[in-house]
N, C-alpha and C positions, 0 to 999 in steps of 0.2 A: 876856349881854345881858338887859335888863329891858323887859317889856311891861306897860303899865298901861292898863286900860279905865275910862272915865268918871272921869278924874282930877278931884278937887275936889268930887265929889258924894258927900256922906256916905252911908254905907250902900249906895251903888250903884257902888262902885269895886272893882276887883280887879287883881291884878298877878301876873306870872310871870317866872321867870328861865330863860334857855336859853343853850346853848353853841353857837357857830358855829366849825367847823374850816375853815381856809383851807389847801388842799392846794397845795403848790408845783407848778409846771409840770414835766412829765417829757418826756424825749426818747427815742424808740426808736432803737436803733442796734445794729449787729452787725459782726463781722469774720469772715473765712473764710480757710482755708488748705488747700492741696493741692499735690501734686507736679505741676507743669504738664505733664511729659512721661510720667507714669505714669498709666495708666487706673485710678486708685484713687478712694476716696471723698473727698468734700469735708467738712471739719470746720467747722461754724458755731459761733461763740461770741457769746452775747448781750453786748452792750456798752451797753445802755440806761442813761440817767441818770434815776434816779427821785427824787433828792434824799432818799434814805432811806426812801421809801415802798415797801412790800412789793408785789411783783408776784404775781399769782395765775395768770395764763395767758400762754403764748407760742404764737402760731399762726403756723406757717411755711408758705409756699407757694413751691416750688422752681422753678417755671416750666416744668416738664416734666409737669405733672399730679400730681406728688407733693406731699402735705401731711403735716404732723405737728405734734405739740405738744412741749413740753419746752423747757428753757432753752437748751441747746447741743447740737443734734442733729448726726448724721452722715448724709450722703445720697450715694448712688451714682448717678451719671448713666450712661445706657446709650448715648446718641448724642451725637456731638460737636456743639458749637454754642455760641451765646450764650444765657444764660438770665437772666430777671429774677426775682430772689428777693425776696419781701416778708415782713416780720415785723410782726405786730400784737400789741401787749401790752396787758394790762388789770391795774390795781392793785386793792388791797383796797377802794377806794372806788368802783370801777366806772369809773374814768377810763381812757381808751384813748389810744393813740398808734400810729403806723405809720411804717414806712420801707421803701425798696426799693433794691436794688443789682443791677448786672448782672455776671454771672460769665461768663468766656470759658473753656470747658472743651474743649480741643483736644489731648489727649494722643496719643501713638503707641499703637497696639495693643500689649498686653503680649506677644502671641505671634502669629505669622503662620500662618494656616491656609488651605490651598487644597484644592480638589477638582478633578479626581480626585487621590487620593494615589498612584496609579500608573496609567499608560496604556500600552497596547501594541497594535500592529497593523501592518498592511502599508502601505507608502507608495502613494499619498499618504495620510498619517494626519492627519485633522482632529481637533483637540482644543479643547474649550471649557473654559477655566479659570473656576472660581467662587471669588472671594475671600471666604472666610468669616471674615476677620479683623474685629475690632471693638475700638474704634470707628473708623469710616472713612466718608467720604462724598466727594462730587465736589470738595470744597475741598482734599482731600489730594493730594499728588503721589504717584502710583503708577507704578512702573517695573518691567516684566517683562522679563527677559532669558531667551529661550527655549533658548539653548544651540546654536542653529544659525546664529547671526549676526543674527537678527531680534529686535526688541524691540517693546513696546507700552506706551502710557501709560494704557490703560483700566483701570478697576477690575476687571472680569471679562471678559477678552478671549478671542478665538478665533484659532487659527492652524493652519496646515497644514505638516506635516513632509514634505518631498519625498524625502529620502534616508534610507537605513537607517543605524542607529546608536543609541547610548545617549546621552541628552541630560540634562544638569543644568539645572534651571530655578531662576532667582534672582528673588525678589520684594523690592522695596524700597519702603517707605512713609514719607513725610515729612509731618507735620502742618503746617498753615498757620503755626504759630509755631516751626517748625524742629525738632520732635521727630521722630527718625528711628529706624527699625528695618529690618533686612534679614535675609533667610534664604535659603540655597541648599538646594534639594531635590535631592540627588544621584541620578542615574539615574531621575528621575521619568518620563521618556518613553523607551520602548523601541520602535524602529521596526525590524521584522524585515527581514532580507535578502530580496531578490527573485530568483527563479530567472531564468535567461536561456534563452528558448525558441529552438530552432533545429532544423532537420532537412534531410535530403537525400532524393533519390528517384532510382530507377533503373528503367527507362531514363529519360533526360531528357525524352522525349516518347513518346507512345503513338499508337495508331491504332485505327480501328474493327476491324481484324483482331487487334491486340495491345493490348487496353485495360487489361491488368493492370499495376499499378505497385507496386513495393516501396518503402516509406517507412522511413527510418532516423532515429531520434531522436538529435540531437546536442546536446541541452540540457545545462545545467550539472549538476554532480554531485549537487546537493541536490534535484533533481527527484524527486518521489515519485508524482505523478499526471499522467496524460495524457488529453486529450480531443481527438480528431481529428474534423474535419468535412470531408467530401469533396464540396465544391460543393453541399451540401444533399441529396445523394443518400443518404448514410448517415453514421454516426458510429462511432467505435471508441475504446475505452479501453486498447487494447494499446500497448505502448511502440514496437513496430516492426511495424505492420500492413501487409498487402497489400490492395489494393482494385482491383476491375475496374470501370471506368467504363462505365455503360450508354448513354452518348451521346458525341457528338463535340463538339469546340469547346475553348475556353480554360476550364480548370477551376481554380477557386480552392480551394486546400487550406489549412485553418487548423488550427494546433496550439496549444492552450492547456495550459500546464503549471502545476503547483502544487508547492510544497515542503511540508515538515512543518507549517509555520505557516499553510498554505493561502494564501500569497501567490502571485499568478499573473503570468504573462507570456504574450504571444501572438506567434506567428510565422505569417506568411502567405506562401505561394508560389503561383505560377501555372504550370501546365503545359498542354501542348497535346495533345489527343487528336484527331489528324487524321483526317478522313474518307477512306477508301480504297474503291475500287470495282474490280471486274473484270467483263469482258464478252467473251464468245466467240461467234463465229458459226459455225454448221455449214457444211460444204462441199457438202452435198446434202440433198434432202428428196423425199418421194414423196407428193404430195397425192391419194391414191387412196381415202381414206375407211376405211382399215383400222385407224385409230387409232394408227398408228406413223409418226412423222416426217411427219405430214400438213401441217405448217406450218413455214415458214422463220422462225425466231425465235431471238434470242440467249439465252444463259444466263450466269449469273454473279451477282455481288453488286453492287448499285447503292446508293451511300450515299443516305440520306434527304436530301431537299432538293436533288436535282440540278436544275440550272437549265435545261438544254436537251437534247433528244434528237431525232435525226432519222435515219431509214433510207430510202434511195432505191435503187431497183433499175431496171436498164435491160436491154433485150434486146441481141442482138449488133449490131443496126442503130442503136443509140443512142436507141431510143425508151423513155421512162420508163414502166414498167408498174406501179410501186407506190411509194407514199410513206407513211411513218408517223412521227408525232411522239410516240409512246408506246412504251416498251420492252416493254409488255405486248401490243402489237398486232403480230402477225406476218403474213407473206404466205402466202395459201392456194393460190397457183398460178393465180389468175384475175387478169385485168386490174383493178388497183385493188380486188381482193378481191370485185368484184361483176360483172365483165363476163364475156367468153367465156373458156373454158379455154385456157391457153397451152400450147404444145407442149413436149415434152421437149427441153431444150436447156441450154446454159450461159449463165447470166446474170451480169452484174457488179453490184456493190453498193458503196455507201459508207455507213458508219455514223459519225456524229459525236455526241459526248456532252460536255457541259460540267458539271463537278462543282459542289458547293455553294460552293466557294471560287474558282470561275472557272477551275479547272484543266480543260483540254480533252484529249480523246483522240479518235482517229479510226481506224476499221478499213476497209480497202478490200480487196476480193477478188472471187472468183467463186463461184457456187453452181450446182450441177447439179440441174435439175428432172427427176425420173424419173417416168414414167407406167407 
C-alpha cells in the first residue's frame, strides 16, 4: 500500500509504502478416542483448520478441573460422568479460536475391590461391605449376592448372616452404557458354628431342708466354657456344679456356654425349692420358775413367711385359758399369761399353722401342767 502526505504541494509532500497481510479465518476443532468400557485414558487429537497458518498454543480444559497444553494430549478421568472439554488455539499472528465438546465417560471398573477382604464371627454376624471399585457411582447398576440367598442393589450395603457356614460373595457392576464386570469372592464370609446349651438337674425339686441341687451339663460337644447363674445368688464356671439355694421359691437357673470361637448359647430352667416346716408340742411343762420347762411352747422349724399361726388352750371344763398368734409366745401357766395361777391339771390344745404357700397343718393334743 502507498500513503502520501500533502499531495500536490511542492516541497511539502511525503509518501511511504507498507504491506498489509490478510489472515484467513481459522476454526478450532478436535477429535477424541477411548475404549468406552475400559477405564483407561482419553486421547485427544487437534483437528483445527488454520488454512496453513501455524499455531503456537493449544489450551485444553477437560471439564474435571484438569488443564494442559500441547497439540494432542492424553487425559485420565477418575470419576464417571459427562464432561465438557474446551480447546482454545492461538496462531502466530495472535489470532484465537475456541471450540467445546461433551464426552460421556462411563466405563466399568477394571477390577472389583471390596472390603472387608475376609470376615468371620458368630451368628448373627453383621457385615458392612465397602465397594472400593472405581469408577462407579449411583448411576451404575450394582448387584451383591451374599451367598445366603439374599441380595442387595446398594453400592456399599450391610447385611446380617443368621446361620453358620462359609459364604461366597459375588459383586456385579454394570455402567449406564452397558459395560459390565463381575467377581466372586470365595469364602469371603465365615460364620462360626454355635454350641447348643442344655443341662439337667437332680433332684427335680428341692426344699428348705434339702436345698442342694446337682447340675449336669448336656451341651454340645464343642462346648469349652460354662457360666452358671443360680437365680442371682451365685455363679460358677464348673461344667457340672452343685449349688445349695439359700432361699425357697421358684429358682431361675441360667447356663451360658461358649465354644472355641467364643460363640455362645443360653439355656434356662426353673426349679422349685419348696418351703418346709416342722413343729412339735411338748406333752408337759412345769412353770415353777426353775428355768426348766417353765413355758408351754412348740419347737421346730418354721419357714420364713408363714401366713398364720394360732395356739388355743382349754381347761377340762371347756374354758379357754390361753390364746397366742405367734409361735414365739408360749403359755406360762397363768390365765392368758397375766391372770391367776392355774392348777396342775391336764389341758387340751389346738395349734394351726398356714405356711407361705397356703399349706396348712394342725396339731391337737393334751398337755399336763405340773406344779
